N, C-alpha and C positions, 0 to 999 in steps of 0.2 A: 607569382604569389609574393615572393620576397620584395619585388619592386613595388607592388601595391602597398605592402605594409610600410615600407620605407617612405614612400611618398605621403601616405596618410599620416605617419608620425611627424614628418616635416611640416605638413600643412597645419597640423594642430599646434606644433611648436611655434611656427612663424605666424600663425593666424591667417594664412592664405587659403583660398578656395581652389582646389584642383579643377582645372577646366580644360578638357581635351579638345574643345572646339573653339578656335580663336575667331576674332572678327575678320571680316573680309574688307580689303582695301579697294577692290574694284567691283563695278557692277556691269562689266562687259561680259558678253557671252564667250564661253570657251568650253571645249570638249563636249559640245552638245548640251551644255547647261546654260541657263539664263539666271542672272542674279538681279533680283528685284528689290529695290529699297522701298519698303513699305512705310518706314518712318526714318527720320534722320538718324543714321547710325545703326539702323535695324534692317539687315539685308537677308533675304531668303534665297536659297538655291532652288531652282525650279527646272524640272525636265519638261521641255515644251516641244512636242513633236508635231510638225505640220506636214502632212504628206503632200507630195506634188501630184496634183490631179486636176482634171478638168471635168466639171459636171456635165453630163449629157443634157441636151435640151429637153425640157419637160414636154412629153407628148400629151396633147389634149385628150381627155377621156371621151368615150362615146357620148352621144347626146342623151341626156336624161340619166346619166350615171349618178349614183348617190355620192354625196360628199363624204369626206373623211369622217370616220366614226368619232363620236364624242361621248363622254361620260358626264351625266348630270349628278353631281355630288350634293346630296341634301341630307343633313343629319342635325339632330339637336342633342347637345351635350349638357348635362346638368351636373354640377359639382356641389356636393353637400358639405356642411361644415365638419363632418366626421371624416372627410377625405374620400368618400365613396363617389363613384361616377355612375351615371345612368346615360348610356349612349343609345339613341334611337335613330335608326335609319328611316327617314321619312318615305312614305309610299312611292313618291315620284322618283326616288333615287334608283339608279341602275348601276350595275357593276359587273365584273367578270364572274360568270357562274350565277348561282342562286343568291339572292340578297340575304344578308345576315339578319338574324332575328334580333329584336331588342334584347339587351342584356338583362339578366335577372335583377329585379328591383331590390335595392337595399332594404333590410329590415327596418320597418318604422319610417320609411320615406314615402315615395309616391304610391306604394302598394297598400298603405294604411287605409282603413275605412274612411269614407268621406264624411266630413263633419257637417252637421246641419247648422242652421242659423243660430240655434240656441246652444250649440257647442256639443251635442250628443251625436253618437255614431253607433252603428251596428255592423256586424260582420257582413250581412248581405245588403247593407246600405239603407235599411228601413229603420224608422224611428217611431216611437209611440207618441201619443198626443201630449203626454206629460213630460216628454223629453228623456225617457229612459229607454234602454234597449229592449227589444223583444226577447222571448225565451230562447228562440233558436239563433239569436244573434250573439254578439260578444258584449258582455256587460262592461261598459267603460264610463268614466265620468267625463265631464266637460273639460276638466284640466288635463286628463290623460289624452283626450282626443286632440287637444291643441298641441300637447307636447309631441305627439306622434306625427302631426301634420306640420313638421318644421319646414320653414322656407329654405329654398336652396341658396347657397352662397353665391353662385354664379351660373348663368345659363348662356351658352354659346350656340349660335346657329351657323352652320356651314352650308352655304348655297352657292355653288359655282358650276360652270359647265367647262370641263377640261377636255381638250382635244388630244388624244393619244395616237401617235403614229409610230411606225417602225423607223428606226434610225440606222440607215445603211451607211456604209463608209463613203459612199459617193455624195453624201449630203454635206455641203460646205458650211451649213449652219449648225452642225452638231459638234459639241466638245465634251470629252470625258475627263472629269476631274477625279484624281486619286489622292486621298488624304490618309496618312498613316497615323498610328497612335503613339502612346508614351514609349520612349526608348527606341523607336523605330526610325526609319528614314524612307525616302522615296525609293531606295534600292530594293525594298521588299516587294515592290510592284514590278520588278524587272520583267518577269514572264508576261504579265498582263500588258505592260507598255509595249513590248515587242509584238505581242499577239495582235493588239488592236491597231497598232501603227501599220503593220503589214496589210491589214484589211482596209486601210485607207481612212482611219479615224484620226481626228486631231486629239491629242492627249496632253494633259497638264498634270504634273505631280510635284507639289512643293515639299520642301523640308520644313518642319516646324522650327521655330526659333530655338537655338541651342542643339538642334538635332542635325545629323548628316553634315552638309557643308554650309548650313546657315550660320549667321553670326550668333554669338551667345552673350547677351547683355548680362552684366554682373549683378543685377538686382532681381530679387525674387518676384517683384511685382510684374516683371516682364513675362512671366510664365503662368499667369492666371488664365482661367478659361476665357474671360472677356478680352484679354490682351491677345491671346492666340486666335480667338474668333474674329477679331478685327483684322488680324493679318490675313486670315482666309477670306474675309470680305474684300480686302484690297486685291488679292490674287484673283478672286472670282470676277470682280468688276473689270479687271484688266484683260482677262481672256474670254469672258463669257460671250456667247453668241445667242442666236434665237432659241436654240434647244440645247440644254445642258444636262448632262447626266452626272450625278455625284456618287462616287464610290468611296466608302469609308471603312476603316478597320479599327475595331476596339474604340479607343478614345476619339479617333477620327470620325466615328459615326455621329458623335454629338455635334461636331462642326457641320457635317452634312445636314443634320436636322435643323440646325440654326439657319443655314443658308436657304434651305427649302422653305422655311417659315418666313424668312425675310423677303425672298424673291420668288413667290409662287408662280408668277407668270413666266419666269425664265428657267426654272428648274423643271425638267421634263420627267425625269425618273430618278429614283434614289436606290442605291444598293448598299445594304448594311451587312458587314461581315463580322460576326462575333461581337456585336455591339452591346448586347445586354438589354435589360428591360427598360421600360419608359419611366424610370424613376429619376427624380432630381439629383444632380451630382452633389456629393458632399464628401470631403476628404475624411478618411478614417483617423480617429484620434489616437488609436493604439497601433498604428502602422509602423513597421520598421523604418519606413522612409522619413519618419519624424526625427530620426537620429541625426546628429551633426554631420555635415558633409564629409569631414575628415574620417569619421567612423565608417560611413558608407563606402568611402574610397578604400579603406582597409578590407571591407567585406565584399568588394566588387567581384572577386573570383567566385565567392559563394553565391552571390546574387545571380551571376551569369549562369552558374550551374543549375540553380533553382529555376531560372527562366527556361533553360533548355528542358528540364524535367517537366515543367508545367505547360510549356508552349508547344511541345511536339508530342505526337502520339508515340513515336519511337525516339530513342536517344543514341543513334549510331553515328558513325563517321559522316554519313551523308547529311544528317541533320545538323551536325556541328559545322560542316562546310556551308550549308544553306544559311545558317545563322551568321556566319562570317561574311558571306557574299551579300547578304541582305543588309549588312551594317546595322543589325538590330541589337538593341541593348548595349550600344556602344556610345554612351553619352557620359558626360562628367557627372560626378556625384552631386554637385551643386544643382545642375540642371534637372537631374532626376528627382531630387528632393523637392525643388521648387515647383516642378510640373505636377508631381503627385499631390503636393499640398495645395496647389491652385485649382484643383478640380471642384470648384464650387459654382453651381449653376442652379439656383432654386427655381428659376422659371421653367426649366426643362422637365416638368412633371408629366403625369399621364394626360392631363387636360391639354397641355401644349402639344403633345404628340397626336392626340385625338383630333386636333384641328387640321392636321395635314391632309390635303386632298390630292396628293401626288402618289402615283403607283410606287410601291416599295418592294424590293426583293430582299428577303432575309436569308443569309447563308450562315449556317452554323456547323462547326466541326464537333462531331459527337464526343470526342475525347477532350474537349476544352475544359481545363481545370480552373480557368479564370472566370469564365462566364457560363453558368449553368443553362441548360437548354430551356428550363422553365421561364427564364427571363425573355428569351426570344419568342417563346410561345405567347407570353403575355403581350409582347410588342405586336405580334401578329393579330391579336384580338383587338387591341386598341386602335390600330391604324385602319383607315377606311378601305384602302385597296392594298392588300399585302399578300405575299406568297412566301412561305417558309420552306427552304430546302436544306436538308440535313445531309452532310457528307460523313458517312460512317467511318472512313479511314483517316479523317482529318482531326486536327486539334485547333488550338488558338491561332497558330500560324499556318492556316490551311492554304493560303495562297502560295506559300512556299512548298508545302508538303504535296499538294495535289493541284499543280498548276493547270493541267489539262482539264480536269473536272471543273475547276473554278472558272476557267476561261469559257468553257462550253455553257455553263449556267449563265454567266454574265452576258454572253453574246446572244443567247436565246431570249433573255429578258430585254436586251437592247432592241432586238428585232420584233418584240411582241407588240401587238396592238389589239384592242378589245374586239371580241367577236360579238358584234351587235347586229340586229336585223338590217340596219343601214349599211353595215360593212359587207354583209352577205348579199345585199341587193334584194332582200325579201320585202314584199309589199303586201299590205292588207287591203 
């Protein structure tokens, strides 16, 4: 505590920014890590695990056996100027379980009475000869009907056929990407990386810039959403194979969504852990992270204690040790402030998420004080193929608190494939 206050006072006095993460001089692999230079002077630490294996030869199936199941994703998304969405799953679309019903129509939008050529309308769609509504209809004027029949701002049609298969560890074309959030590091995925590596999966987990063992550029522009997203794009293109599964936590979920939107043919499935609702990112104007870095540095012990209280369901010695081992919330005040202030992504709204046609597993810790469960529920409604799993004994750092439960959920989803008539071999 005294050290933090002293360092903070010196940084304010000398005008220097405290930075606990220094730049890296080497891009060579060491201690199981790989250092990837995404830009000149911008180096990310990456845990890349490639299991030694030999794929068994593929045995040909019996004659006349059905091909791998595929999902036909067809939906129409209408965005109105008041921000409301109308999502319609078209009749031809199929998905796991029963198809979703169209969403309730926004008031005064497509559910409004149909306007006639002369601009009048009635509740039951009938009009009189002189252009006025009947007695059992709804008395409206031509101006009111036109106002209620507003044109949509944007209409998007999603039409694709996506083949979903199980991804076993013996598949050499499968890669699992793990992306952490603000203040974390790849070390928070320790249990998951070991679990899937032992099963024979290839895993990739990067440190965001300024986090963990990655280099920390001294300018705030290096920590905007777009800068970090481009880093993740370079990492993805470097290690991606035919089928890739993205696993994100908190802020890392936004980068997974970005990659799934940019590379729909390469992203096989997405797992979102405590990522929150499908709203556009925008930094808070009244956040404590808007304070000068030197002040944040002085407050770092308090911030770490607050993160422990909010990030874990319990705050015992075990949780403190998990926080230390996961190297979470162990970033410089400058990086923390710049990353929190750089969370600006207006394109990532509900319409952006609704366009995703990739299967998504949502994992939520019930005691999470950062992300309310209502946000993940809304995400499950917006996404085309989504499954929401709630862990009662978990919080925001659920992968550290309940590793066995999280690993089981993730593995089941990795092995999941749609139960369609073609997959069962049913014929009509």
